[in-house]
C-alpha atoms as a printed R data frame, in Angstrom:
   type eleno elety resid chain resno       x       y       z
1  ATOM     1    CA   THR     A     1 122.823  71.361 105.054
2  ATOM     2    CA   LYS     A     2 123.134  74.782 103.488
3  ATOM     3    CA   TYR     A     3 120.479  77.419 103.883
4  ATOM     4    CA   PHE     A     4 120.070  80.502 101.778
5  ATOM     5    CA   ILE     A     5 118.048  83.591 102.467
6  ATOM     6    CA   ILE     A     6 116.701  85.480  99.497
7  ATOM     7    CA   ASN     A     7 114.819  88.669 100.230
8  ATOM     8    CA   ASP     A     8 114.028  91.986  98.657
9  ATOM     9    CA   VAL     A     9 112.634  95.354  99.667
10 ATOM    10    CA   THR     A    10 109.837  97.077  97.800
11 ATOM    11    CA   GLU     A    11 108.253 100.428  98.572
12 ATOM    12    CA   VAL     A    12 104.575 100.818  97.684
13 ATOM    13    CA   THR     A    13 102.828 104.195  97.746
14 ATOM    14    CA   PHE     A    14  99.058 104.401  97.906
15 ATOM    15    CA   SER     A    15  96.891 107.274  96.805
16 ATOM    16    CA   GLU     A    16  94.566 108.657  99.423
17 ATOM    17    CA   LEU     A    17  91.659 106.258  99.950
18 ATOM    18    CA   SER     A    18  88.186 107.210 101.067
19 ATOM    19    CA   THR     A    19  86.436 105.261 103.798
20 ATOM    20    CA   GLU     A    20  84.027 103.975 101.147
21 ATOM    21    CA   MET     A    21  86.872 102.636  98.983
22 ATOM    22    CA   ILE     A    22  88.439 100.869 101.946
23 ATOM    23    CA   GLN     A    23  85.110  99.341 102.945
24 ATOM    24    CA   TYR     A    24  84.475  98.205  99.366
25 ATOM    25    CA   TYR     A    25  87.860  96.470  99.326
26 ATOM    26    CA   ILE     A    26  87.233  94.772 102.651
27 ATOM    27    CA   ASP     A    27  83.754  93.616 101.610
28 ATOM    28    CA   HIS     A    28  84.711  92.290  98.167
29 ATOM    29    CA   PHE     A    29  88.318  91.107  98.401
30 ATOM    30    CA   LYS     A    30  88.717  89.761 101.966
31 ATOM    31    CA   PRO     A    31  92.182  91.236 102.603
32 ATOM    32    CA   PHE     A    32  92.727  89.793 106.077
33 ATOM    33    CA   ASP     A    33  94.376  86.625 104.796
34 ATOM    34    CA   LYS     A    34  97.037  88.610 102.936
35 ATOM    35    CA   ALA     A    35 100.387  89.896 104.135
36 ATOM    36    CA   GLY     A    36  99.973  93.628 104.614
37 ATOM    37    CA   SER     A    37  96.190  93.187 104.326
38 ATOM    38    CA   TYR     A    38  96.062  93.902 100.618
39 ATOM    39    CA   GLY     A    39  96.744  92.113  97.372
40 ATOM    40    CA   ILE     A    40  98.570  94.273  94.854
41 ATOM    41    CA   GLN     A    41  97.058  92.105  92.101
42 ATOM    42    CA   ASP     A    42  93.525  92.852  93.376
43 ATOM    43    CA   TRP     A    43  91.272  95.804  92.623
44 ATOM    44    CA   ILE     A    44  93.067  97.953  95.202
45 ATOM    45    CA   GLY     A    45  96.347  97.590  93.327
46 ATOM    46    CA   ASN     A    46  94.758  98.800  90.109
47 ATOM    47    CA   VAL     A    47  92.999 101.834  91.539
48 ATOM    48    CA   ALA     A    48  95.009 102.976  94.533
49 ATOM    49    CA   ILE     A    49  98.721 102.308  94.077
50 ATOM    50    CA   SER     A    50 100.352 105.425  92.738
51 ATOM    51    CA   LYS     A    51 103.971 104.254  92.856
52 ATOM    52    CA   ILE     A    52 106.002 101.097  93.296
53 ATOM    53    CA   ASN     A    53 109.743 101.159  93.832
54 ATOM    54    CA   GLY     A    54 111.144  97.659  93.541
55 ATOM    55    CA   SER     A    55 109.791  94.239  92.729
56 ATOM    56    CA   TYR     A    56 106.095  93.773  91.986
57 ATOM    57    CA   THR     A    57 106.386  90.022  92.599
58 ATOM    58    CA   ASN     A    58 107.988  90.701  95.973
59 ATOM    59    CA   VAL     A    59 104.818  92.500  97.032
60 ATOM    60    CA   MET     A    60 102.822  89.461  95.901
61 ATOM    61    CA   GLY     A    61 104.951  87.295  98.194
62 ATOM    62    CA   LEU     A    62 107.986  85.981  96.314
63 ATOM    63    CA   PRO     A    63 110.688  88.081  94.627
64 ATOM    64    CA   THR     A    64 110.872  85.835  91.575
65 ATOM    65    CA   GLU     A    65 113.390  88.005  89.709
66 ATOM    66    CA   LYS     A    66 115.855  87.767  92.592
67 ATOM    67    CA   LEU     A    67 115.158  84.058  93.102
68 ATOM    68    CA   PHE     A    68 115.716  83.305  89.414
69 ATOM    69    CA   SER     A    69 118.968  85.262  89.431
70 ATOM    70    CA   PHE     A    70 120.175  83.366  92.508
71 ATOM    71    CA   LEU     A    71 119.262  79.951  91.118
72 ATOM    72    CA   ASN     A    72 120.867  80.790  87.781
73 ATOM    73    CA   LYS     A    73 124.190  81.355  89.576
74 ATOM    74    CA   LEU     A    74 124.212  77.916  91.270
């Protein structure tokens, strides 16, 4: 059996968040079931992420660009 590891690194920079913004996110989007406690595709990603360096889909949980490239080479 062969195993392959496909991973990626993505840097995400947030703007400064007020306590009220954080509480709003917690109350409305239930972040505790998410890796990193936030969903980039949620409200917080639209209003608070000032920069992303790398793969957006990696932040969501699966670096699809890298996976597709790997599978295409098989």
